[in-house]
MARTI-330358 format. One line per 3 residues: for each residue z, x, y of N, C-alpha, C, O. Coordinates in nm, 3 decimals. Each point is the difference from the previous one (the first is absolute). Example, Ala and Ser with C-alpha at 12.3 -4.5 7.8 and 13.67 -1.06 7.14 Angstrom:
0.780 1.319 -0.569 0.000 -0.089 0.119 0.000 0.090 0.120 0.066 0.104 -0.002 | -0.138 -0.139 0.107 0.006 0.082 0.119 0.073 -0.077 0.109 0.017 0.051 0.111
END
This chain:
11.697 8.070 13.773 0.034 -0.097 -0.101 0.151 0.001 -0.018 0.062 0.106 -0.010 | -0.002 -0.223 0.006 0.142 -0.011 -0.027 0.025 0.022 -0.147 -0.070 -0.056 -0.085 | 0.167 0.138 0.053 0.032 0.025 -0.140 0.146 0.031 -0.013 0.069 0.028 0.098
-0.021 -0.032 -0.222 0.139 0.035 -0.028 0.005 0.081 -0.128 -0.080 -0.022 -0.091 | 0.173 0.114 0.084 0.014 0.081 -0.122 0.067 -0.084 -0.107 0.107 -0.057 0.022 | -0.169 0.049 -0.137 0.055 -0.074 -0.112 0.012 0.097 -0.116 -0.088 0.004 -0.087
0.193 0.073 0.085 0.027 0.091 -0.109 -0.106 0.106 -0.020 0.017 0.113 0.044 | -0.126 -0.149 -0.108 -0.100 0.100 -0.034 -0.107 0.015 0.105 -0.028 0.111 0.045 | -0.031 -0.218 -0.006 -0.117 0.008 0.086 0.026 -0.068 0.133 0.082 -0.091 0.009
-0.151 0.137 0.093 0.006 -0.064 0.130 -0.096 -0.119 -0.007 -0.122 0.017 0.010 | 0.177 -0.135 -0.027 -0.080 -0.119 -0.028 -0.008 -0.088 0.123 0.102 -0.023 0.066 | -0.220 -0.028 -0.033 -0.011 -0.092 0.114 0.094 -0.118 -0.017 0.018 -0.049 -0.111
0.042 0.004 0.220 0.099 -0.108 -0.006 -0.062 -0.129 -0.050 0.072 -0.087 -0.050 | -0.202 0.072 0.061 -0.065 -0.124 -0.040 -0.054 0.006 -0.142 -0.085 -0.081 -0.037 | 0.131 0.174 -0.041 -0.055 0.023 -0.134 -0.005 -0.128 -0.084 -0.093 -0.018 -0.079
0.189 -0.068 0.095 0.003 -0.122 -0.080 -0.098 -0.107 0.046 -0.029 -0.092 -0.076 | -0.024 0.103 0.197 -0.085 -0.106 0.052 -0.147 0.039 0.009 -0.086 -0.088 0.006 | 0.056 0.216 -0.005 -0.139 0.044 0.008 -0.030 0.092 -0.117 0.078 0.090 -0.031
-0.189 -0.114 -0.034 -0.036 0.085 -0.114 -0.141 0.054 0.019 -0.080 -0.056 0.075 | 0.051 0.163 -0.144 -0.132 0.058 -0.001 -0.047 -0.003 -0.145 0.062 0.059 -0.088 | -0.170 -0.128 0.065 -0.052 -0.011 -0.135 -0.074 0.128 -0.038 -0.083 0.049 0.076
0.115 0.004 -0.194 -0.062 0.124 -0.047 -0.045 -0.015 -0.144 0.036 -0.097 -0.067 | -0.113 0.191 0.020 -0.039 0.007 -0.141 0.057 0.129 -0.057 -0.025 0.108 0.053 | 0.102 -0.121 -0.160 0.057 0.118 -0.064 -0.079 0.036 -0.124 -0.058 -0.087 -0.065
0.057 0.216 0.032 -0.065 0.048 -0.121 0.101 0.081 -0.081 0.095 0.056 0.055 | -0.116 -0.050 -0.184 0.083 0.083 -0.086 -0.050 0.144 0.009 -0.120 0.024 0.004 | 0.214 0.070 0.001 -0.039 0.140 0.010 0.081 0.082 -0.101 0.114 -0.035 -0.032
-0.172 0.138 -0.015 0.066 0.087 -0.097 0.038 0.132 0.063 -0.051 0.104 -0.040 | 0.139 -0.107 0.136 0.038 0.119 0.074 0.106 0.078 -0.078 0.095 -0.058 -0.051 | -0.113 0.190 0.041 0.098 0.087 -0.064 0.085 0.065 0.109 -0.053 0.051 0.099
0.185 -0.055 -0.119 0.092 0.057 0.098 0.109 0.078 -0.073 0.023 -0.020 -0.119 | 0.044 0.107 0.191 0.109 0.079 -0.056 0.110 -0.094 -0.051 0.038 -0.095 0.068 | 0.012 0.125 -0.187 0.092 -0.088 -0.072 0.127 -0.034 0.079 0.037 -0.117 0.009
0.030 0.216 0.047 0.125 -0.025 0.073 -0.026 -0.078 0.130 0.082 -0.081 0.042 | -0.197 0.107 0.019 -0.037 -0.073 0.121 -0.016 -0.149 -0.030 0.044 -0.085 0.078 | -0.108 0.054 -0.189 -0.017 -0.140 -0.040 0.135 -0.065 -0.027 0.020 -0.116 0.036
0.071 0.188 -0.099 0.133 -0.055 -0.026 0.072 -0.036 0.130 0.062 -0.106 0.011 | -0.072 0.195 0.089 0.063 -0.028 0.129 -0.067 -0.120 0.067 0.069 -0.087 0.052 | -0.201 0.083 -0.054 -0.071 -0.113 0.060 0.037 -0.132 -0.066 0.021 -0.101 0.068
-0.013 0.100 -0.201 0.039 -0.122 -0.072 0.142 -0.043 0.037 0.028 -0.119 0.015 | 0.062 0.217 -0.001 0.138 -0.032 0.037 0.006 -0.061 0.140 0.075 -0.095 0.022 | -0.151 0.149 0.071 -0.003 -0.054 0.137 -0.059 -0.141 -0.002 0.054 -0.090 0.065
-0.162 0.071 -0.138 -0.060 -0.133 -0.008 0.099 -0.101 -0.059 0.012 -0.112 0.050 | 0.058 0.151 -0.154 0.100 -0.088 -0.061 0.113 -0.031 0.098 0.042 -0.115 0.012 | 0.007 0.217 0.057 0.106 -0.018 0.098 -0.040 -0.101 0.108 0.081 -0.082 0.043
-0.205 0.089 -0.002 -0.049 -0.086 0.109 -0.064 -0.129 -0.051 -0.056 -0.077 0.078 | 0.063 0.054 -0.211 -0.055 -0.121 -0.061 -0.149 -0.016 0.032 -0.046 -0.107 0.040 | -0.028 0.217 -0.060 -0.143 0.003 0.024 -0.070 0.050 -0.125 0.063 0.062 -0.086
-0.191 -0.087 0.076 -0.076 0.064 -0.107 -0.030 0.143 0.043 0.001 0.032 0.119 | -0.029 0.052 -0.217 -0.040 0.137 0.031 -0.126 0.001 0.085 -0.011 0.079 0.094 | -0.084 -0.165 -0.126 -0.124 -0.009 0.077 0.024 -0.037 0.146 -0.059 0.059 0.090
0.147 -0.158 -0.067 0.032 -0.040 0.138 0.065 0.115 0.077 -0.031 0.023 0.117 | 0.121 0.050 -0.183 0.064 0.114 0.063 -0.102 0.107 0.037 0.001 0.050 0.113 | -0.089 -0.016 -0.205 -0.102 0.101 0.026 -0.094 -0.042 0.112 -0.036 0.081 0.085
-0.005 -0.208 -0.085 -0.086 -0.049 0.109 0.068 0.019 0.135 -0.062 0.045 0.096 | 0.190 -0.081 -0.088 0.073 0.014 0.125 0.012 0.145 0.045 -0.018 0.031 0.118 | 0.048 0.058 -0.214 0.012 0.142 0.033 -0.132 0.054 0.053 -0.003 0.070 0.101
-0.106 -0.102 -0.169 -0.132 0.051 0.040 -0.042 -0.057 0.135 -0.050 0.074 0.085 | 0.067 -0.203 -0.064 -0.039 -0.060 0.128 0.079 0.062 0.116 -0.056 0.025 0.106 | 0.184 0.000 -0.127 0.080 0.066 0.103 -0.048 0.143 0.022 -0.012 0.045 0.114
-0.016 0.027 -0.222 -0.047 0.139 0.012 -0.132 0.008 0.075 -0.021 0.091 0.081 | -0.069 -0.185 -0.107 -0.130 -0.002 0.068 0.016 -0.014 0.151 -0.088 0.041 0.076 | 0.199 -0.100 -0.031 0.025 -0.017 0.143 0.100 0.103 0.052 0.045 -0.009 0.115
-0.009 0.107 -0.198 0.092 0.104 0.041 0.142 -0.048 0.020 0.075 0.057 0.079 | -0.036 -0.162 -0.151 0.133 -0.059 0.013 0.081 0.023 -0.127 -0.056 0.020 -0.108 | 0.186 -0.022 0.122 0.088 0.006 -0.116 0.014 -0.139 -0.059 0.018 -0.098 0.074
-0.025 0.088 -0.205 0.011 -0.130 -0.066 0.145 -0.038 -0.028 0.026 -0.113 -0.040 | 0.068 0.205 0.060 0.136 -0.022 -0.044 0.101 0.009 0.112 -0.014 0.081 0.092 | 0.117 -0.165 -0.100 0.111 0.006 0.093 0.089 0.119 -0.037 -0.015 0.059 -0.107
0.106 -0.024 0.196 0.093 0.111 -0.027 0.083 -0.029 -0.124 0.025 0.090 -0.080 | 0.019 -0.213 0.062 0.079 -0.038 -0.117 -0.081 0.016 -0.128 0.051 0.052 -0.100 | -0.175 -0.096 0.101 -0.084 0.012 -0.120 -0.027 0.146 -0.032 -0.007 0.037 -0.117
-0.009 0.047 0.218 -0.019 0.143 -0.024 0.122 0.061 -0.069 -0.014 0.088 -0.085 | 0.133 -0.134 0.122 0.122 0.046 -0.068 -0.002 -0.043 -0.147 0.037 0.077 -0.089 | -0.080 -0.200 0.065 -0.007 -0.050 -0.138 -0.105 0.077 -0.080 0.020 0.029 -0.118
-0.130 0.005 0.182 -0.104 0.079 -0.065 0.055 0.138 -0.038 -0.028 0.050 -0.109 | 0.105 0.011 0.197 0.062 0.129 -0.031 0.089 -0.010 -0.124 0.002 0.091 -0.084 | 0.071 -0.201 0.073 0.084 -0.021 -0.119 -0.087 -0.011 -0.126 0.033 0.059 -0.103
-0.141 -0.134 0.111 -0.091 -0.013 -0.115 -0.065 0.134 -0.034 -0.017 0.032 -0.117 | -0.018 0.046 0.219 -0.058 0.133 -0.024 0.097 0.087 -0.080 -0.041 0.071 -0.092 | 0.168 -0.077 0.127 0.101 0.075 -0.072 0.017 -0.050 -0.143 0.007 0.079 -0.094
-0.002 -0.210 0.077 0.017 -0.060 -0.133 -0.114 0.041 -0.092 0.024 0.035 -0.116 | -0.148 -0.038 0.166 -0.117 0.027 -0.083 -0.049 0.145 0.008 -0.102 0.035 -0.059 | 0.174 0.049 0.132 -0.035 0.142 0.006 -0.129 0.029 0.073 -0.069 0.098 -0.031
0.034 -0.181 0.129 -0.123 0.022 0.077 0.026 0.104 0.109 0.068 -0.028 0.099 | -0.123 0.145 -0.119 0.020 0.109 0.096 -0.125 0.029 0.083 0.002 0.086 0.087 | -0.111 -0.157 -0.114 -0.125 0.020 0.073 0.014 -0.051 0.143 0.075 -0.095 0.028
-0.148 0.158 0.063 -0.001 -0.039 0.141 -0.145 -0.012 0.047 -0.093 0.040 -0.071 | 0.074 -0.094 0.189 -0.135 -0.017 0.055 -0.076 0.133 0.001 -0.121 0.002 -0.023 | 0.190 0.107 0.048 -0.066 0.130 0.005 -0.055 0.042 -0.136 -0.083 0.091 -0.007
0.127 -0.154 -0.100 -0.049 0.030 -0.135 -0.127 -0.077 -0.034 -0.066 0.031 -0.100 | 0.031 -0.128 0.180 -0.105 -0.097 -0.038 -0.136 0.062 -0.031 -0.074 -0.056 -0.082 | 0.039 0.166 0.143 -0.131 0.061 -0.026 0.008 0.117 -0.097 -0.097 0.073 -0.020
0.215 -0.056 -0.041 0.019 0.111 -0.092 0.034 -0.047 -0.142 0.037 0.082 -0.084 | -0.047 -0.211 0.058 0.038 -0.054 -0.131 -0.109 0.026 -0.103 -0.118 -0.017 0.027 | 0.160 0.059 -0.144 -0.093 0.024 -0.110 0.062 -0.063 -0.125 0.115 0.027 -0.034
-0.192 -0.110 -0.033 0.050 -0.072 -0.118 0.017 0.097 -0.118 -0.084 0.086 -0.024 | 0.197 -0.105 -0.050 0.023 0.079 -0.121 -0.103 -0.036 -0.105 -0.044 -0.115 -0.009 | 0.006 0.212 -0.069 -0.097 -0.025 -0.109 0.073 -0.020 -0.129 -0.063 -0.022 -0.104
END
């Protein structure tokens, strides 16, 4: 498939001409506070909704691909510093919510 990197996600070049109709549902997902702040900042930077950003990240992860360009990863690092996000992928199975 022909594609080009557009800031955040590797988007097919024909994105404007071909669409896939989907049904979205509302979900009440709980996530780590600083992680959500970083995600919201990235979504705002890329002029996307948080839901659209999360869908893109998950779809890329399901295919073993990175959802972000090198430039966006640099921007994410800046947001991580701003919001004090020190968690890493290796922490993902060790998180325990404060009581």
